C-alpha positions as CSV (number, residue, x, y, z in Angstrom):
1,X,-0.5,0.2,-0.2
2,X,3.0,2.7,0.8
3,X,4.9,1.8,-2.2
4,X,1.5,2.4,-3.9
5,X,0.4,5.5,-2.4
6,X,4.6,6.7,-2.7
7,X,3.7,5.9,-6.4
8,X,0.6,8.4,-6.6
9,X,2.5,11.2,-5.3
10,X,5.5,11.6,-6.3
11,X,3.3,11.0,-10.1
12,X,2.5,15.1,-9.3
13,X,5.1,16.2,-7.9
14,X,6.9,15.7,-10.8
15,X,4.6,16.5,-13.0
16,X,2.6,13.7,-13.9
17,X,-0.9,15.1,-14.8
18,X,-3.8,13.2,-14.9
19,X,-6.1,12.8,-18.1
20,X,-8.6,11.1,-16.9
21,X,-10.1,10.3,-12.5
22,X,-12.8,7.9,-12.4
23,X,-15.1,7.1,-9.0
24,X,-18.1,4.8,-9.9
25,X,-19.7,2.4,-7.3
26,X,-21.7,-1.0,-8.1
27,X,-22.9,-5.0,-7.2
28,X,-21.2,-7.2,-7.6
29,X,-23.5,-11.1,-7.8
30,X,-21.7,-14.0,-7.9
31,X,-23.8,-17.8,-8.8
32,X,-22.8,-20.7,-8.6
33,X,-19.3,-20.1,-7.2
34,X,-18.1,-22.9,-4.5
35,X,-15.3,-20.9,-3.1
36,X,-17.2,-17.3,-2.8
37,X,-18.4,-16.7,0.7
38,X,-21.1,-13.6,-0.1
39,X,-22.7,-14.2,-3.2
40,X,-23.6,-10.1,-3.5
41,X,-21.3,-7.3,-2.2
42,X,-21.0,-4.1,-2.6
43,X,-17.5,-2.5,-3.9
44,X,-16.2,1.1,-4.4
45,X,-13.5,2.4,-6.5
46,X,-10.8,5.9,-7.8
47,X,-8.8,5.5,-11.0
48,X,-6.3,7.7,-11.6
49,X,-6.1,8.6,-14.9
50,X,-2.3,9.8,-17.4
51,X,-0.1,8.6,-20.5
52,X,3.2,8.2,-17.2
53,X,1.4,7.0,-14.0
54,X,-2.2,5.2,-13.3
55,X,-3.3,4.3,-9.6
56,X,-6.0,2.8,-8.5
57,X,-8.0,1.8,-5.1
58,X,-10.8,0.2,-4.1
59,X,-13.0,-1.5,-0.7
60,X,-15.1,-3.9,-1.6
61,X,-17.5,-4.5,1.5
62,X,-20.1,-7.8,1.9
63,X,-21.4,-9.8,5.0
64,X,-18.5,-10.2,8.0
65,X,-15.6,-9.8,4.2
66,X,-13.9,-7.0,3.2
67,X,-11.3,-6.1,0.6
68,X,-9.3,-2.9,0.0
69,X,-7.3,-2.8,-3.0
70,X,-4.1,-0.6,-4.7
71,X,-2.0,-0.7,-7.6
72,X,-0.6,1.2,-9.5
73,X,1.3,1.2,-13.0
74,X,4.4,3.6,-14.2
75,X,5.4,4.0,-18.1
76,X,9.4,5.0,-18.2
77,X,9.3,3.8,-21.5
78,X,7.3,4.9,-24.2
79,X,6.6,4.9,-28.1
80,X,4.7,6.0,-30.1
81,X,1.3,3.3,-30.7
82,X,3.1,1.4,-27.1
83,X,4.7,1.6,-23.5
84,X,6.1,-0.5,-21.6
85,X,6.0,0.2,-17.6
86,X,6.0,-1.5,-13.8
87,X,3.3,-2.1,-12.1
88,X,2.7,-2.8,-7.9
89,X,0.2,-3.7,-6.7
90,X,-1.3,-5.0,-2.8
91,X,-5.1,-7.0,-1.6
92,X,-6.1,-7.9,2.1
93,X,-8.9,-9.7,2.2
94,X,-10.6,-10.0,5.7
95,X,-13.8,-13.4,5.7
96,X,-14.5,-11.7,10.2
97,X,-13.1,-14.1,11.9
98,X,-12.2,-16.7,10.1
99,X,-9.5,-15.8,7.3
100,X,-6.7,-13.4,6.3
101,X,-5.3,-12.7,3.0
102,X,-2.5,-10.5,1.4
103,X,-1.8,-10.2,-2.3
104,X,1.6,-8.2,-2.8
105,X,2.5,-8.7,-7.3
106,X,5.5,-7.2,-8.4
107,X,6.0,-7.4,-12.2
108,X,5.0,-5.7,-16.0
109,X,3.5,-3.6,-18.1
110,X,2.6,-3.3,-21.9
111,X,0.1,-0.7,-23.9
112,X,-0.5,-0.8,-28.0
113,X,-2.4,0.8,-28.9
114,X,-2.5,-0.7,-33.3
115,X,-5.6,1.7,-33.8
116,X,-6.8,4.1,-32.5
117,X,-10.2,2.8,-31.0
118,X,-8.6,-0.5,-29.6
119,X,-5.9,-0.7,-27.0
120,X,-4.0,-4.2,-25.7
121,X,-3.0,-5.0,-22.3
122,X,-1.0,-7.1,-20.8
123,X,0.5,-7.5,-17.4
124,X,2.8,-10.0,-16.1
125,X,3.8,-10.5,-13.2
126,X,5.3,-12.0,-9.0
127,X,2.7,-12.7,-6.9
128,X,3.3,-13.6,-3.3
129,X,0.0,-15.0,-1.4
130,X,-0.4,-14.4,2.4
131,X,-3.0,-16.2,4.9
132,X,-3.9,-16.8,7.8
133,X,-6.8,-18.5,9.7
134,X,-8.2,-17.2,12.6
135,X,-8.8,-20.0,14.7
136,X,-5.6,-21.8,14.5
137,X,-4.5,-18.9,16.7
138,X,-4.9,-20.9,19.8
139,X,-2.7,-23.1,18.0
140,X,0.4,-21.1,17.6
141,X,0.0,-21.5,13.7
142,X,1.7,-18.3,11.9
143,X,1.0,-16.8,8.8
144,X,1.2,-19.4,5.4
145,X,3.2,-18.4,2.5
146,X,2.2,-19.8,-1.2
147,X,4.3,-17.7,-4.8
148,X,3.0,-17.7,-8.1
149,X,2.3,-16.0,-10.2
150,X,0.1,-13.8,-12.5
151,X,-1.5,-12.9,-15.9
152,X,-4.0,-11.6,-17.8
153,X,-4.8,-9.6,-21.4
154,X,-8.2,-6.9,-21.5
155,X,-9.1,-5.0,-25.5
156,X,-10.1,-3.2,-24.8
157,X,-12.5,-1.2,-28.0
158,X,-13.7,1.9,-28.2
159,X,-15.8,2.0,-31.9
160,X,-17.7,5.8,-30.7
161,X,-17.0,7.5,-27.8
162,X,-19.6,7.3,-25.9
163,X,-18.7,4.0,-25.4
164,X,-15.5,1.1,-24.8
165,X,-16.4,-3.3,-24.9
166,X,-13.9,-5.5,-22.6
167,X,-12.4,-8.9,-22.9
168,X,-10.4,-10.1,-20.8
169,X,-8.4,-13.6,-19.5
170,X,-6.7,-12.7,-16.7
171,X,-5.5,-15.4,-13.4
172,X,-6.7,-13.2,-10.7
173,X,-9.9,-10.7,-9.7
174,X,-9.4,-6.8,-8.9
175,X,-11.4,-8.7,-5.5
176,X,-10.4,-11.9,-6.8
177,X,-7.3,-13.5,-6.2
178,X,-6.9,-17.0,-6.6
179,X,-2.5,-18.8,-7.4
180,X,-1.9,-19.8,-10.9
181,X,-4.1,-21.9,-12.6
182,X,-7.5,-20.4,-12.3
183,X,-8.4,-18.1,-14.8
184,X,-12.1,-15.6,-15.2
185,X,-12.4,-14.4,-19.3
186,X,-14.6,-11.4,-18.3
187,X,-16.9,-9.3,-21.1
188,X,-17.7,-5.8,-20.0
189,X,-19.5,-2.3,-21.4
190,X,-18.8,0.9,-19.8
191,X,-21.9,3.7,-21.1
192,X,-20.0,7.4,-21.5
193,X,-23.2,10.1,-20.7
194,X,-23.6,13.8,-20.5
195,X,-22.0,14.7,-17.7
196,X,-19.5,12.5,-17.4
197,X,-22.2,9.5,-16.3
198,X,-20.7,6.7,-16.9
199,X,-22.5,3.1,-16.0
200,X,-21.2,0.4,-16.7
201,X,-21.9,-3.8,-16.0
202,X,-19.5,-6.9,-16.7
203,X,-20.1,-10.0,-16.4
204,X,-17.3,-13.3,-16.4
205,X,-17.0,-17.0,-16.4
206,X,-14.5,-18.8,-12.9
207,X,-12.2,-21.7,-13.6
208,X,-10.4,-23.7,-11.8
209,X,-7.0,-26.5,-12.7
210,X,-7.8,-25.0,-16.1
211,X,-3.5,-26.4,-16.0
212,X,-4.7,-30.2,-15.6
213,X,-6.6,-32.2,-17.4
214,X,-9.6,-31.4,-14.6
215,X,-10.2,-28.6,-15.0
216,X,-13.6,-27.5,-13.2
217,X,-16.0,-24.4,-14.0
218,X,-16.2,-22.4,-10.4
219,X,-19.3,-19.8,-10.9
220,X,-20.0,-16.6,-12.4
221,X,-19.6,-13.2,-11.1
222,X,-22.5,-10.0,-12.4
223,X,-21.6,-6.1,-11.8
224,X,-23.0,-3.4,-12.8
225,X,-21.5,0.0,-11.9
226,X,-22.1,4.0,-11.7
227,X,-19.5,6.6,-11.6
228,X,-18.6,9.4,-12.0
229,X,-15.8,11.1,-14.6
230,X,-13.8,13.7,-14.7
């Protein structure tokens, strides 16, 4: 979290000007999931976007469950139609008196804009998952650590200036972190209305153990949200 905060303030101090800032509030609904406790949650997100740095922060809350998430990408290498950056992210989840999880990312961010209406972004990162089963504290059990990897591919289409379509595949979602071998496939759309208003929706299909022949469907996630952009 501290790294992301330092990156944001460094951007201001070195003269990065935001091209866009966005705040959103949404509803997250899970169906048929086997690994999600709460099937309905609310969330809020903030996005800061410029040519040289992107920053985001979000909170998701449900019954006895809360997620805090923050990350950044800094792009020191920029060319006409593509740029390469460094990314970092920290995520924290608490599930009441049952479970704590801290996820830490560090890696690379590649953005290609071959056409004015098309953007392709790929992220590759090292992923450290730290987890604690709270009831085991009485037995002196400490945190458990797992080393993993993160990969994502996002394709954004803007056929008109009031609509953005998104296709994505990633091993972890914004508030949903799993070890490598699982994946989420997402289709979404953002509608840009007058006065900076945004309306959006997305559908994600989740799968586990895809690196084996026993890959299993884990459920579907629906999101609807509204926001303001300036």
